[in-house]
Backbone as a printed PyTorch tensor [residue, N CA C, xyz], in Angstrom:
tensor([[[180.5510,  82.8070, 177.7050],
         [181.1250,  81.3980, 176.5820],
         [180.9410,  82.4970, 175.4280]],

        [[181.8860,  81.9560, 174.2780],
         [181.7730,  82.7550, 173.3840],
         [180.7110,  82.7850, 172.2510]],

        [[180.9880,  83.7780, 171.2820],
         [179.5370,  83.2720, 170.3660],
         [180.8430,  83.3400, 169.3850]],

        [[179.7850,  82.3150, 168.2800],
         [180.2470,  81.4710, 167.0850],
         [179.6050,  82.0180, 166.0790]],

        [[178.9470,  82.4260, 166.1260],
         [177.5710,  83.1860, 164.6460],
         [178.4240,  84.0020, 164.3040]],

        [[177.9150,  84.1240, 163.1990],
         [178.2030,  85.6370, 162.3760],
         [177.3830,  86.5440, 162.1080]],

        [[177.4870,  88.0270, 162.4770],
         [177.0370,  88.5490, 161.5380],
         [176.8320,  89.0430, 159.9740]],

        [[175.9740,  90.1120, 159.7010],
         [176.0910,  90.1420, 158.1040],
         [177.2870,  90.6130, 157.8040]],

        [[177.1320,  92.1700, 158.7940],
         [178.8490,  93.3060, 158.5150],
         [180.3590,  91.9650, 158.8350]],

        [[180.0800,  91.3270, 159.7610],
         [181.2170,  90.4110, 160.0290],
         [181.6090,  89.0450, 158.7930]],

        [[180.4830,  88.7620, 158.5760],
         [180.5160,  88.0490, 157.0610],
         [180.9580,  88.5050, 156.2550]],

        [[181.1600,  90.2820, 155.6190],
         [181.8750,  90.3550, 154.5390],
         [183.0090,  90.6780, 155.0170]],

        [[183.1410,  91.1930, 156.3910],
         [184.8400,  91.3610, 156.5920],
         [185.4350,  90.4710, 156.1620]],

        [[184.5260,  89.0200, 157.1270],
         [185.6180,  88.1450, 157.0450],
         [185.9860,  87.6110, 155.4200]],

        [[184.8120,  87.3700, 154.7350],
         [185.2730,  87.3430, 153.3180],
         [186.3030,  87.7490, 152.3350]],

        [[185.8720,  89.5290, 152.8260],
         [187.0110,  90.4610, 152.6200],
         [188.4320,  90.0990, 152.5990]],

        [[188.6390,  89.8840, 153.7390],
         [189.8770,  89.0730, 154.2530],
         [190.0710,  88.1710, 153.4900]],

        [[189.5320,  86.9510, 153.3510],
         [190.0550,  86.3460, 152.1790],
         [189.8990,  86.2350, 150.7060]],

        [[189.4790,  86.9700, 150.4530],
         [189.5460,  87.8220, 149.2140],
         [190.3710,  88.3620, 149.1420]],

        [[191.1720,  89.1090, 149.8970],
         [192.5910,  89.9190, 149.8570],
         [193.8170,  88.8950, 150.3440]],

        [[193.3360,  88.0860, 150.7180],
         [194.5220,  87.2200, 151.1650],
         [195.9560,  87.9230, 151.5730]],

        [[196.6860,  87.8530, 151.1950],
         [198.2300,  88.6290, 151.9790],
         [197.8770,  89.9090, 151.7050]],

        [[196.7850,  91.1390, 151.4210],
         [196.6210,  92.1550, 151.5550],
         [195.2380,  92.6910, 152.1890]],

        [[195.2500,  91.5270, 153.3240],
         [194.6570,  91.5060, 154.6090],
         [194.6730,  92.9020, 155.4540]],

        [[194.6690,  93.5190, 155.4080],
         [194.8780,  94.8750, 156.4740],
         [193.6440,  95.9050, 156.1830]],

        [[193.3620,  96.5280, 157.1060],
         [192.0750,  97.5350, 157.4130],
         [191.7960,  97.9580, 156.5570]],

        [[193.2530,  99.0160, 156.4820],
         [192.6430, 100.3400, 154.9960],
         [192.5910,  99.3640, 154.3630]],

        [[193.3330,  98.2240, 153.7020],
         [192.6460,  97.7830, 152.2910],
         [190.9550,  97.1440, 152.7990]],

        [[191.0970,  96.3440, 153.4390],
         [189.4370,  95.9330, 153.8720],
         [188.4910,  96.8570, 153.5380]],

        [[188.9040,  97.9000, 153.9670],
         [187.8020,  98.9830, 154.3110],
         [187.6310,  99.6530, 152.7770]],

        [[188.7440,  99.5620, 151.6490],
         [189.0940, 100.5220, 150.5240],
         [187.6120,  98.9870, 149.7060]],

        [[187.7110,  98.2180, 149.9090],
         [187.6980,  96.4580, 149.2780],
         [186.0930,  96.7570, 149.3730]],

        [[185.8670,  97.4970, 151.0560],
         [184.8150,  96.9580, 151.4060],
         [183.3040,  98.4900, 150.5830]],

        [[184.1940,  98.9600, 150.4830],
         [183.3390, 100.2670, 149.5310],
         [182.9860, 100.0190, 148.3430]],

        [[184.3000,  99.8050, 147.9570],
         [184.5310,  98.8670, 146.4560],
         [183.3480,  98.1160, 145.9390]],

        [[183.3420,  96.5450, 146.7130],
         [182.3530,  95.7010, 146.6650],
         [180.7210,  96.5860, 146.4900]],

        [[180.4900,  97.3850, 147.8870],
         [178.9280,  97.4380, 148.3470],
         [178.7760,  98.8680, 148.1330]],

        [[179.6920,  99.0770, 147.0870],
         [179.6320, 100.8860, 147.7980],
         [178.7170, 101.8910, 148.3620]],

        [[179.1170, 101.5420, 149.5020],
         [178.7550, 102.0290, 150.4450],
         [180.0910, 102.2140, 151.5520]],

        [[180.1970, 103.8750, 152.1350],
         [181.4000, 104.2480, 152.9220],
         [181.5300, 102.9560, 154.1310]],

        [[182.0290, 102.8700, 154.7740],
         [182.5950, 102.4410, 156.3890],
         [183.4820, 103.1470, 156.8020]],

        [[183.4630, 103.3840, 158.4320],
         [184.5780, 104.0820, 158.6900],
         [185.8160, 102.7870, 159.3450]],

        [[186.9570, 103.3790, 159.3070],
         [188.0150, 102.3020, 159.6140],
         [187.4560, 101.6960, 160.6850]],

        [[187.2340, 102.7690, 161.9770],
         [186.8710, 102.2620, 163.0110],
         [186.0960, 101.0380, 163.4470]],

        [[185.3640, 101.0150, 162.2680],
         [183.2400,  99.8540, 162.4180],
         [184.8580,  98.5510, 161.8920]],

        [[185.4870,  98.7830, 161.2460],
         [186.1900,  97.6780, 160.3810],
         [187.0890,  97.1110, 161.0320]],

        [[187.9850,  97.5700, 162.4880],
         [188.6770,  97.6120, 163.1740],
         [187.9930,  96.5140, 164.3760]],

        [[187.4770,  97.4710, 164.9160],
         [186.3690,  96.8140, 165.6290],
         [185.8780,  95.5810, 165.2160]],

        [[184.9510,  95.2040, 164.0780],
         [185.1580,  94.4520, 163.5350],
         [186.3620,  92.3960, 163.4860]],

        [[187.0810,  93.4580, 163.2660],
         [188.5350,  92.5580, 162.5300],
         [189.2430,  92.1360, 164.6300]],

        [[188.5940,  92.8620, 164.8440],
         [189.3160,  92.7780, 166.3970],
         [188.2850,  91.6780, 167.4770]],

        [[187.2640,  91.8800, 166.9810],
         [186.3880,  90.7100, 167.5920],
         [185.6100,  89.8780, 166.6570]],

        [[186.0000,  89.5680, 165.4550],
         [185.7230,  88.4720, 164.9620],
         [187.8220,  87.8620, 165.2550]],

        [[188.3810,  88.1660, 165.6920],
         [189.6670,  87.8410, 166.1700],
         [189.1410,  86.6760, 167.7470]],

        [[188.3840,  87.8200, 168.4680],
         [187.9040,  87.0960, 169.9880],
         [186.8020,  85.9250, 169.2900]],

        [[186.5250,  85.8020, 168.7800],
         [185.4890,  84.9820, 167.9610],
         [186.7090,  83.2430, 168.0400]],

        [[187.8480,  83.5440, 167.7710],
         [189.0080,  82.4380, 166.6790],
         [188.6070,  82.2510, 165.5240]],

        [[187.9600,  83.2250, 164.8130],
         [188.3130,  82.8690, 162.9940],
         [189.1230,  84.3220, 162.6330]],

        [[189.8070,  84.7480, 163.2810],
         [190.8110,  85.2900, 162.0200],
         [192.1660,  85.2100, 163.2670]],

        [[193.2840,  85.3620, 162.6790],
         [194.6420,  85.8320, 163.2520],
         [195.4440,  87.0720, 162.6020]],

        [[196.3610,  87.5320, 163.2040],
         [197.0320,  88.5330, 162.5330],
         [198.6860,  88.8000, 162.8930]],

        [[199.3240,  89.2880, 162.3590],
         [200.6120,  89.3520, 162.0340],
         [200.8070,  90.6520, 161.6120]],

        [[202.1740,  91.0940, 161.9280],
         [202.7820,  92.4280, 161.6350],
         [203.6240,  92.1480, 160.4640]],

        [[203.1430,  92.7090, 159.4500],
         [203.9640,  92.4000, 158.0400],
         [205.4930,  93.7130, 158.1420]],

        [[206.3010,  93.5330, 156.8710],
         [206.8030,  94.0280, 156.8140],
         [206.6860,  96.1190, 156.9500]],

        [[207.6600,  96.6120, 157.1720],
         [207.6880,  97.8070, 156.6750],
         [207.4020,  98.2000, 155.2150]],

        [[206.7900,  99.2220, 154.8670],
         [207.0300,  99.6070, 153.6760],
         [206.8150, 101.0260, 153.5720]],

        [[208.6020, 101.5030, 152.6390],
         [208.3550, 103.2170, 151.8780],
         [207.1770, 103.5980, 152.0030]],

        [[206.1070, 103.2140, 151.6460],
         [204.8950, 103.9040, 150.7480],
         [203.5560, 104.1030, 152.3030]],

        [[204.4040, 103.7050, 153.4340],
         [203.5260, 103.9560, 154.3410],
         [204.4740, 104.5170, 155.4840]],

        [[205.4030, 105.1900, 155.0760],
         [207.0050, 105.9520, 156.2620],
         [207.2920, 105.4130, 156.5920]],

        [[207.7160, 103.8100, 156.2930],
         [208.1660, 102.4670, 157.1890],
         [207.2250, 102.1260, 158.8000]],

        [[205.6100, 102.1330, 158.7860],
         [205.2460, 101.8430, 159.3290],
         [204.4460, 100.5700, 158.6350]],

        [[204.1300,  99.9710, 159.6400],
         [204.3660,  98.4620, 159.4770],
         [202.4070,  98.4580, 159.2140]],

        [[201.8840,  97.0540, 158.3740],
         [200.4300,  96.6460, 158.1950],
         [200.4200,  95.6650, 159.2050]],

        [[199.5160,  95.6090, 159.8370],
         [198.7710,  94.3100, 161.0510],
         [197.8210,  93.4030, 159.6270]],

        [[198.5760,  92.0770, 159.2390],
         [197.7290,  91.5870, 158.2100],
         [197.0230,  90.4250, 158.8560]],

        [[195.5860,  90.3360, 158.7530],
         [194.4320,  89.0810, 158.9810],
         [194.2430,  87.6190, 158.0550]],

        [[194.3270,  86.8110, 158.3460],
         [194.1020,  85.6080, 158.1750],
         [192.9150,  84.9100, 158.8400]],

        [[192.6500,  84.2190, 157.5820],
         [191.2290,  83.2830, 158.5960],
         [191.3510,  82.0290, 159.0600]],

        [[190.9300,  81.9250, 160.1060],
         [191.8050,  80.4940, 160.9900],
         [189.8610,  78.9400, 160.0300]],

        [[190.7630,  78.2090, 160.4850],
         [189.7920,  77.3190, 160.5230],
         [188.7060,  76.9360, 161.1780]],

        [[188.5930,  77.7140, 162.0480],
         [187.4770,  77.7750, 162.6080],
         [186.8260,  79.6230, 161.7800]],

        [[187.3250,  79.7450, 161.1630],
         [186.6830,  81.0840, 160.7520],
         [186.0360,  80.3210, 159.4840]],

        [[186.7790,  79.4840, 158.3080],
         [186.2830,  78.8590, 157.1110],
         [184.9770,  78.2180, 157.8980]],

        [[185.0030,  77.4650, 158.6880],
         [183.5250,  76.9230, 159.1360],
         [182.9050,  77.7590, 159.1060]],

        [[183.0760,  78.9130, 160.0610],
         [181.8950,  80.2720, 160.2920],
         [181.3640,  80.3950, 159.0010]],

        [[182.2380,  80.6620, 158.5150],
         [181.8330,  81.3960, 156.6430],
         [180.5520,  80.1390, 156.0330]],

        [[181.4030,  78.8260, 155.8510],
         [180.6170,  77.8070, 154.9120],
         [179.1800,  77.5480, 155.9340]],

        [[178.9320,  77.7530, 157.7750],
         [177.6330,  77.6600, 158.0170],
         [176.6940,  78.1240, 157.9330]],

        [[177.7270,  79.8880, 157.5450],
         [176.3040,  81.0170, 157.1760],
         [175.9230,  80.6150, 155.1330]],

        [[176.6030,  80.4480, 154.7350],
         [176.6840,  80.1470, 153.5590],
         [175.3060,  79.3620, 153.0560]],

        [[175.5350,  77.8070, 153.9740],
         [174.5950,  76.7430, 154.2230],
         [173.2950,  77.5110, 154.5040]],

        [[172.9650,  78.2120, 155.4000],
         [172.5050,  78.4760, 155.9770],
         [171.0220,  79.5090, 154.9600]],

        [[171.7720,  80.1010, 154.5660],
         [171.1100,  81.0320, 153.8590],
         [171.0710,  80.2170, 152.3840]],

        [[171.5190,  79.1650, 151.8900],
         [171.0380,  79.0230, 150.7150],
         [169.7920,  78.0690, 151.5270]],

        [[169.8070,  77.0750, 152.4100],
         [168.5320,  76.1300, 152.9380],
         [167.4950,  77.9520, 152.5030]],

        [[168.1340,  78.6250, 153.4420],
         [166.6620,  79.7270, 153.4230],
         [165.8330,  80.1200, 152.0210]],

        [[166.9240,  80.3710, 151.4650],
         [166.7310,  80.4070, 149.7110],
         [166.1620,  79.5280, 149.0220]],

        [[166.1770,  77.9970, 149.3180],
         [165.7080,  77.4110, 148.6460],
         [163.8390,  77.0400, 149.4450]],

        [[164.1480,  77.4640, 150.1350],
         [162.8460,  77.1750, 151.4170],
         [161.7800,  78.2030, 150.7850]],

        [[162.1440,  79.4590, 150.0150],
         [161.5110,  80.5780, 149.2430],
         [160.9500,  79.9580, 148.6060]],

        [[158.9040,  80.2630, 148.4720],
         [158.1780,  79.2440, 147.7650],
         [158.5850,  80.2570, 146.3500]],

        [[158.6020,  81.4260, 145.5150],
         [158.5760,  81.1860, 144.4320],
         [160.0820,  81.0530, 143.9250]],

        [[160.8720,  80.6510, 144.4820],
         [162.4630,  80.3960, 144.2900],
         [162.6900,  78.8760, 144.1590]],

        [[161.8700,  78.2910, 144.7530],
         [161.8750,  76.7640, 145.2970],
         [162.1090,  76.0060, 143.7320]],

        [[161.1020,  76.7430, 142.7970],
         [161.4330,  75.9820, 141.8070],
         [161.9620,  76.9560, 140.1930]],

        [[163.0580,  77.5460, 140.7560],
         [164.0890,  78.0440, 140.3700],
         [163.7000,  79.3310, 139.6360]],

        [[162.8540,  79.8180, 140.1990],
         [162.0870,  80.8180, 139.6910],
         [162.4360,  82.3340, 140.4300]],

        [[162.7460,  83.0960, 139.5570],
         [163.0520,  84.8630, 140.3160],
         [161.7180,  85.3100, 139.6490]],

        [[160.5140,  85.4530, 140.7490],
         [159.4130,  85.8670, 140.4910],
         [159.0360,  87.0240, 141.6990]],

        [[159.9080,  88.3400, 141.7330],
         [159.0720,  89.1130, 143.1450],
         [158.1750,  90.1290, 142.5300]],

        [[157.4060,  89.5210, 141.2400],
         [156.3390,  90.8040, 140.4860],
         [156.6250,  92.1990, 141.0660]],

        [[157.4900,  92.4310, 141.2880],
         [157.9280,  93.7220, 141.0570],
         [158.0780,  94.9510, 139.7570]]])
């Protein structure tokens, strides 16, 4: 049976693919992850996650045109599928539901007594 839920890292990578749109290739996704989270990530972790998201049917990919900046090498560009968009929406809705049930936040107050 094919897994249809998103892990936290998968969700972040899928969101970055959507944010980067036509520039969503592994190295750029890795750079954007580090810029957005201030955490390092290996390119191997990004590649394996992109592959897993593709196996789940949340992403498709195709080879882009070759560019001089990469010595003529082509980039694999990733695109979110309709199934991937639904998975992101379900994940977002679930997290909002949990936050809405958090007692000190139910009234709109952010109070962690820190």
